Every structure is written in structure tokens, then in C-alpha cells.
N, C-alpha and C positions, 0 to 999 in steps of 0.2 A: 242729301242736299240736292235741290234741283240743279240740273245742268242745262245751260242755255246754248243753243247752237244757232246763232244768227246767220243771215245770208252774207256771203262775201263775194268778191269779184272773181278772180281767176283761180282761186285755190281748189285743189282737189278735195280738200276737206273744207267744211263750211266756216270754221273759225280758226285763226291762228294768230298768235302774237307772242310767241314764247321764245324758247331758248335755242341756242345753237350748239350746245355741246354736251354737258355732263349728264351721263346716265346715272340715275339714282340706284343705290343698292337696296336690296330687300332685307328686311328683318322680320321678326315674328313669323318665321317659317315653321311649318309642321310637316310631319310624315317622315319616315325613315327613308334614306336614300337606298335605292336598289343597287347593290354593289355590281351586279353583273351587267347593268346597262348605264350606270351613272345617272339614273333618273332621280330627280328631286329638285327642290328650289334652294337647297342650302348653298350652292355656289353662285347664286344670282348676283351677289355682291361683287364678285371678282370676274364672273363670266356672264354678264347680263344678256348677251345675244345668243348664248348656247345652253343656258341652264335648263334643266329638265328635258334634255335631249337624249336620244337613244335609238337603237334599231327598232323598226316597226315590223310587226307581223302583218301578213297579208290578210285583209278582210276585217270584219267587225262593223257593227252598227253603233255609231257614236251619237248620243243625244246630249245636246247642250241647252242649258236654260238661259234665256235672254229676258232681261227685266223691263225692256221698253216695248210698249204696245204700239206697233207701227200702224199708221192710218192711211198709208198709200204704198203702192209698189214702185211707182216711177221715181226717177232721180233728177228729172229736168225742171220740175216746177216746185213752187213753194210748198205744196202739199206733201211732197216727198223729200223735202230738204232736212227732215229731222234725222237725228243720230240713229234712232231706232230703225228707220227705213234703210239708211246706209248699211247698218249692221246686217239686217236680214238679207240684203242683196250682196254682201261682200263676197260670198263664195262664187258669184258669177259676174260681178260688175266689171267693166273695163277700166280699171284704175291705171293711172299713168306711172305712179311710183309709190313707195312708202319709205318712211324713215325707220331705222332700227334703234335699239336702246342706246346705242353709242352716238346717235345723232347723224348717222351716215345715211345718205339717200341711196335707194335701190330702185332702178327702173324696172318696169314690168316686162320681163323677158319672154312672157307668153304672147305679147302683142307687138313689142318694139324690138328691133334688132340692136338699137343703141338709144341713148338718151336724146332728148330734143336738141336741136342745133340752131343757134342764133345766126341767121344769115345776114341780117342787116339791122342797124339801129334806127334808121330814118328812111321810111317808116319801119317800125319794129317788125321783123319778119322771122318766123320760126319754122324749121323743118322737122317733121315727125317721120321717122324711118320705120315703117311697119314691116313686120316679118311677113313675107309672102304667104306663109302657111297659116297665119293667124286668121281664124274664122269665128263665126257666131255660133259654133257648136253644131251646125246642121249643114255644113258644107260651103256656106257663103262667106267669101273673104271679107274681112273688115277693110273698108276703103273710103274713098272720097265722100260718097253720099252720106255716110255716117257722121263725118265731120260737119258737113253742111247742115244736116238735120239738127245737130246739137247747136250750131250757130244760130239757126232760126229759133229754136226752142228757148234759148236764153237771151234773145234780143228783146229790148223794150220797144222796138219799132213795130207798130201795129201792122205795117205792110209786110212784115216778116211772119208774125204770129199774132193773130187778132185776139185781143183779150187775155193774153197769156200772163201768168204771174211767175216769172222765172225764179229759179232757186239761186242764181247768181247773175251778175251783169256781164258775164263773159262775152256773150254775143253782141252786146251793145258797143263793144270796143273793137270788133273785128270788121275789117274792110273787105277782105276777100279770102277765099280758100280755093286752092287750085291743086291739080295733080302735078307732082314733080316727076323727076326721073324715077323709073321703076315703081317701087311701092312707097315712094316718099310723098307726103302731103305737106303743102306749104301754106301756112297761115300768115296773112299780112294784116297788121292792125292799123287802125286809123292814124293819120298823121298827128304827131304830137303825143300820142299815147305811149308810155313806157312803163315797165314793171320790173323792179329789181329781182323779182322771183318769177320771171317769165317761164322758166322751166317747170313750174308747178301747176300750170293751167290744166284744168280738166277739160279735155277737148272732145270726148265722145261719151255718151251715156246709153244710147239705145240704137238698135239697128234700123236703118231707114227702110230696108227691104221688108222687114216685118211690119212696119207701119203701113206699107203698101198692101201686104198680104192681109192685114186686118181691115182693109177697106178704105185706106186713106191715100189713094194713088196720086192725088194732086197736091201733096204737101209742098212740093217745090214752088208751085205757082199760086196756090190759093191759101191765104193766111188763115182763113176759117178752118180749112181742112188740116192745116198744120197744127192749129190749136186742138182740133179734135184728136189728132194722133198723140199729142202730149197727154191729153186726158185719158186716152185709151191705155197708155203705158202706166199711168198712175192707178187706174181702176182695176186692171187685170194682172194676175200673176204672170211672171216671165217664164212660162212653161215651154215656150217655143224658141228660145235662144239662150246662149250663154257665151260670155267672153272671159271666163275664169276657170278654175280647176274643177268646178262642179256644175251640174245641170240640175235645175229644180224640176221635180217630178210631181209634187203636190204642194199646195199652199192655201191656207185660209187666212185672210187678212186679220192681223192682230192675234193670231192663235198659234200657227206653226208653219214651217216650211221644211220640206224634205228634199234632200239632194242626193245625187249619185255622181260618181266621177265623170267628168267630161272627156270622152275618148278622143276628141279633136284638140284638146289642150296641149300646147307644146312648151309651156313654161317649166321652170326648174322645180316649182312646187307641184309635185306629183303625189296624189293621194293614194294611200294603200287601203282606204276604207271601202266597205261595200256601200255604206250610206252614212249621211250626216243629217240629223234632224235638229233644227233650231226651234225650241218650244218656249212660248211665253209662260213664265211663272212669276207671279208678283211677290216681290220681297225676298231678301236674303235668307230669312228664316225658313221660308217654304222651299227655297232652292236647296238649302243645306239638308232639310228633311228628306227631300227626294234624292239627294246625292247619297245620303246614308242608306236609304232604302234601295239604291241601285237602279232607280227609274231614270235618272240622268247621270251623266258622267262628269259634268263640270259646269261651272258658272263663274261669272265675273261681275257681280252686282255693282251698281253705281253707288250704293250706300249700304251700310250694315251696322248692326249693333255689336260693339266689341265683345260682348259676352258670348257671341257665337264662336269666337276663336277657341275658347276652352273646350267646347263641344267637338270642334274639328280636331284639336290636338289629341283628344282622348280616343279618336278612332284611327286605328293603325292602318285601315284600308284607304285613308284619305291623305292628301297633302295640300298645303295652302301657303300663300305668301301675302303679305301686306306691305305696301309702300306708297309714297306719294306718286300720283300718276299724272294724267293730262289735264286735270281740272284745278283751278285755283279759286278759293272762296274770297268774298269781299262784301263789304257793306257800302251801298251807294246812296247818295242823296238826290232827291227829286227837286230840280230847280223850279218846277212849277208850284211847289208849295210856298206860300207867302212867308213862312218862317225861315225855311231853308234857302230861300232866295238871297238871304243875307249871309255873306261869307263868314263873318265872325261866329255865327251860330254853328255853321257847318264845321268850322275849324275846332270850336269848343267841343262839339259832339264827338268828333274823331280823336280829339286829345283825351277826353274823359274815358274812352273805351280802351281797355288794356288788351292789346293784341296778343302779347306773350301769355297772359293768363288764359285767354280764350283758347289759344292753341294747345296749351298744356292740359287744360281741364276737359277739352272736347276731343280734338284729334289725337292728343297725347295718350289717350286711353287705348288707342289702337296702334299707334306708331310713336314710340317714345321720343324719337329723334326728330319730330316735326319741327321745322324751322319757320320762324316768322318772316314773311316776305319783306324785302327792302327794295325790290324793283318789280314793277307789274308786268314787265315784258320778258326779262331774262333771268334765268336761274343763276345762283352763285356758281362760278366756274366758267361761265360764258365769257368770251372776250368782250362782249358788249355790256356786261353787267356793271352797273354803278349803284352806289347806295343813294337811293332817291328819298329815303326817309330822313337819314342823318339826324341832326339835332332839332328837327322841326317839332317834335313832340307828338306827332301823329301816332296813335296807337300806344301811347305811353301809359295811359291810365292816370295821368297826373291831374287830379281834381283841382288842385290849387291853381295850376297853370290854366286849366279850362275856365275857371271862374275869373281869373285875371283877364283873359281874352274878352269875356263877356262884359266885365266891369268897364274896361277901356272903351268898349263899343256902346256903352250907355245902358246896358241891361241892369236890372235890379231884381230883388227878391221880395216877395210878400210872404213872410214866414219862410216856408220851404219852397214855394212856387216861384219859378223863374218868370220874369216879366220882360217883355220887349221894351225898347226905349220909349215906346208909346204907351206902355202900361198894360199890354195885352198878355195874358197867361200863355205860355208856350206849350202847345200840345202837338204830338206827332203820332203817326200810325206806322208801326213797324210790321212789315210783311215777310214771312218766311214760309218755306215748305216743310211743315212738320210731319205730314203723313209718311209713315214708314222710315222716319229718320231717327238716328240715335244722337248724332252730333248737334243737330240744329236746336233741339230744345235746350241743351246746355248753353249754347251761344245766346239764344234768345233770353234766357233767364239772367245771364250775366249782363247783357246790354240793358235790360230793364233796370237792373241794380245800378249800373254806371250812370245812366241818364236820370234815374230817380234821384240819385245823390246830387245831381246837378240842378234838380228842381224842375225837370221836364216831365210833363204828364204824357207817358208813353203807353199807347194801347197797342195790342197785338191783333193781327188779322191773318190767320193762316191762309196760304195759297192752296186751293184745291189741287189735287194731283192732275198733272197734265195741262195746267192752265198758266204756267209761268210765262210763256211767250205772249199770250194775250194780255196778261197783267202788265208786263213790261211795255208792250206796244201802246196800251191805253194810259200808261203812267199812273196806274191806279194804286199808288203807294207813296209814302213820304220817305221812309228808309226801307231798304230791301236787302236781304241776304240771299245770295245765290252763287253759283260757280260758273265761270267761263270755262269752256273746253278749248285746249290749245294744242299746237304742234310747233315744231321748230320754224315754221314760216311766220314771218312777222311784218313784212313790208306794208301790209294793208291795215296794221293795227290802229294807227291813229284815226283812219277813216272809220273803222268798225266801232271803236270805243268812244271817240270824242268828235267825230265829224258830223256833218249835217244830218239831222234826223236821229241822232243817238238817243238812247233810251232815257237819259237823265235830263235832257233839255239844256245841257251845258253848251255854251257857244263862246268861242274865243277867236279873234281875228288871226292871231299868230298860228293857232292850231289849224285854222282853215287854210292858211298859206302853206303850212307843212303838208297837209293832205294834198294840196294842189301840186306841190313840188314832188311828192312821192309818186305821183302819176306821170312824172316826166324824168325819172332817173333810172338807170340800170345799175347804179353803183350800190351794192348791198351794204357796204360800210356806211355810206352816206345815208341809206335808208334806216340803218340802225341808229345812227346819230340823230336823225330827225324824229324817229319814233320815241327815242329816249327823251328828247326835248319836249315832245307833246305830252308824254307821261308825266314829266316833271311839272309842267304847267298845270296839268289836271290835279296833281297832288298839292301843289302850291295853292290851288283854288279849292281844295278840299272837296273834290268831286266824289271820291271814293276812298275807302280805307282797305288796303289789301290785308289779308289774314295769312293764309298758308296754302301750299300745294296740298290738296286733300288726299289722305290715304285711301287706297282702294284695295279690294280683296279679290284674289283669284283662288278658287278651290276646285280640286279635281280628284277623281278616282286615282289611286296610286298607279294603276296600269296605264294611264294616259300619258303619252309623251309628246314633246315638242310644243306644248302649250306653255306660254310664259307671258307675263304682262309687258306692256310697252308704253312708257310714258310719252313717247314721241309721236303718237298717232291717236286720233280719236277712236280708231278701231280697236285699240288696246290689244287684247289677245288675238283678235281676228286678223291681225296683219299678216300672219303666216298660216291661215286656216288650211291651206292645201297640204301642209306638212303634218297636221295632226294625225295621231294614230294610237294604236295600242302597242305596248311594249312587247317586243319579241321574247317569247319564252315565259311570259307572265301567266 
């Protein structure tokens, strides 16, 4: 199923609106546990943060298959804001933090001596305490200029970066960045701007001194030069710097990237490998074939056919796990469509669809304990979770209730065909990403049946691979099925999903007021309350129908240790890439 990663404001990952607590356990695990190392996925249910761990031997060349074809190297502009680009850069990019499978935050101890510190609320002022020994991998310390470069790169102000298309709006909210005491950098935001998740801001992406070395010496004073430096980082592989446990030595856009350990890295994630190669391979089947042949050592595809699990289970040299991860699937309505502009039709459509049956017949083939979502922001077990579906009938599959909604609104039927109150036959176009998907065709066929029974003429129009973002931006759909990718960050959810310019065209004055208030509060409990209210409004207005947290697969050679899936980050298995290795004595 396609996974969309929209731009967000201050977040270190591009989309979040999710849960604050419960780590999901893994089932459908394969491979025998190696008794001498404790290696295996079998204990992920009870030990999600340490399963498949064990002593590593020194050396080894690990090859990992990635399924997303990245179209840029840079991380500061929209062209590099894709999940694929983030993953390919993860071994060297200057992250601020990550969440583990228990929902606990861990700051990057290779760059920061401690977590960010809130110095003042008005204006919001945050201190970042850099480790004096933190460098860009070639001797140059990370410092003030790197923060200032990122500020300019993500600013919508033409006087800062001419013609830039930032990946986030971080820079637009910054008033100043100054050197504090010692290695501390102080970021002051514009008056009135607040963020309940201020500690999650991505504050650096690229080294300013490398921008100068590449010919963009005037980036501080010339916005056109600043823009050129942003484009340079997007167009060229990062072979001349690293702020992570690895350095890139080779890279071909959309094909592969090869890394070796970064000798200047001082973080706790210390690699034992000789090299790590991330190689693009299209599709889970091809990944599994290469894994069985020994040409790659692991993969975590975003989609897969459940039939592949039998093949993996039959190979004693492999191990795998399946569980719901960081994406949740949903069907959305386009308010630009003249039929769906009417709320009764939207509500009837989402009432006629049976979410439980969809989840059982599609996702349940891979993960039998798949749960139907009742809250679009928080998982069951979160202190912020509330049942937002309740007795609304949404996702119930109740055809009689759906017809009653339509009859009350003046809809009629001509034979089996549904007619608007004006007598026009209702027809809709349903778009999904079918290519390479196993779950989506099942869901599509079920939706066709549900809406056909309601009398709606539903045509399908597959979304070509890699074109989901453009289809969403153009609102070139009536109903659409895809997955959001999420993390435990949620403060900006209302703005991302239902605020101005959202992909559905939905607009609500109360939601707009919620979005405005969220930008003026540091109270995370209040932010959760506001986001839940916005989500409830969207469900009451039948903007979307949530389905399930989608199951995902990780499969590895039995000798590979310290690789495990992580629902709490868009990086999934890559959250601890510096700890990957081969089992000692294997």
C-alpha cells in the first residue's frame, strides 16, 4: 500500500500523529533462535527493544535491500523530503533523537551531550548542547553555522533562500540562532509561536562549511547562493561529510549507497561492520529471492504478499517477523467531488464499508490479530486514546443504516442505481496503489462490492508507482486508499490532516481554531485533547474512514543481529543501524 510522507513543521520525521505508549508485540515469527546468542524474533512480544540482539563479531560486509527509489540526496528541500531519501541517509544524517519500541525518546548521544533545554516560553527559546567532539566526519566540529544554514534552508522567506521549496516550515518560525556558552546553540522562535513538541525539532541537516567548499561561500548573505547550496546537497551524494555512525564512500542515485564506519563518530551506536551497502530492490518477492541466495542479508519491505511467509519459514537460514508498524491505512473522501461534497453521501459510503471484514480478509492474512482502528491519532493503551467511532456506524458495513441515511437526505434509487435528490446517478472514482500490493486488491474488491450494493457506480483507477504524492496534491481522485506514516509525535496532526490546504479539501472553522491554538501551547496534554477534538470533528463529518495499523515484514539472514522493527519511527529497522552486525561465532 502506498505510504505518504507529507511535509510537517518542526518534526524530525515528516509526519506524526500517533501514539504515545504501547509497543506492539510480534507474531508470525520465523527462524530458530540461536541458543548461544539469544538471537531471534521470538521474544519481541515481551522484549521489543532488545529482541534479536546478541554479541557481534568484528568485520563483515552487510548488504541491505531498500524498497524505495530515492530521487534526491539532500534533506532540506521538498525533493529530499521523501521517506526513501531519509532512509538512504540514515547512517550519516544528524538526527536529534529517536523513539524506541516502548515509546521512549532517546537523544542522539553522538552529537548532543544532553537533550534540548527549554530556556523560555515567551518567546520560546531552546538550547541545544552539542558535544564538543561532535564533527562532520572530517575534523570540522558541528556548530552554529550548521544551525543557521538549516534555518535559512527551511525558511519560506525569499530574503533567506530565494526560490527554495523547504521540506518543513521550521525556518519560518525561527527569529534568531546564537552561540551560547561553550558548545551550546540557542534557538529563539518568533513571538507567539509555541509547540508542545519543541524538543523534536530537526535543527540541522547539512554542514555549512561543505556548502562553502562546494562553491557557495556567500550562502549567509546571498539568498540565491543559499538556494544553490540547497540544490547542491540534493543533487550530489554526501561523500564528503557524515554526522552519523557511517560515512558514505559510493552512491548512485536511486540505485545504491555504500558506507564504512565513521572513525570520528562518538555515539553509543558503534558499528562492528567493515561495510554496509543499501541496495534498491523492487518488491518483497525479489528481496526474499536475493535473501535466500545470500546476495543481501535483510530487508524490511513496505508491502508484501503473505504467501512469502511460507517461503521464509521453510528456510532454516532465515528469520522474520510481521507486526503492525508505523503506517495506518484509511479511505478518504474528496470534498471537491460534487457528490461527496454532500455529507450524507460520505457518511453512507463509510457506513456501508465493513472495516472489520476488510481488516480480517486483507491484513489478517499476514497478521491475524489486526485490530480495527477506533482513533486516528492514538493506539489502544495510550493515555490519550478515546473511542472516536463509538456507535456512529462508520465502518460497520450496515447497508440498511447506510440506505436510511440516504433516504432521509432525499436520495432515491432507479432500480439498483443510487440517485441524488436532484435525480442524478451517483458515480465515483476509487484510486488505490495496486502495483506490487497484496492487501490493496482485496480491499478494492470489497469496497466495490459494498458501494455497488448501495447503488453507487464505482470505477477504479490505479495510482502508478511513485505518483501518490502528486495524485493527492492534485486531488485527482474521489475516494482514495493509502497509508499515513506516523510516530509518537502528534502535536501538529490537526494541521497536517485537516488544516488549511489539506489533501481532502475539508474545511471547518473549529478545526482551524484548533490548529491556531496548537501553535500557541506548550501543554502536551492540551495538544492531545485538541487533536482528539479535531479528529472527532473530521469523523463526524465523514472525512475519512480509518482501517488498521498495517502489518509490515522484516526478514534477515539468521546470522544478522540487532536488527528489529520499530513501529515508533518512520525509519523502522534503521533506527539503530549503527548496532547492526553479524552474530559472534556464527
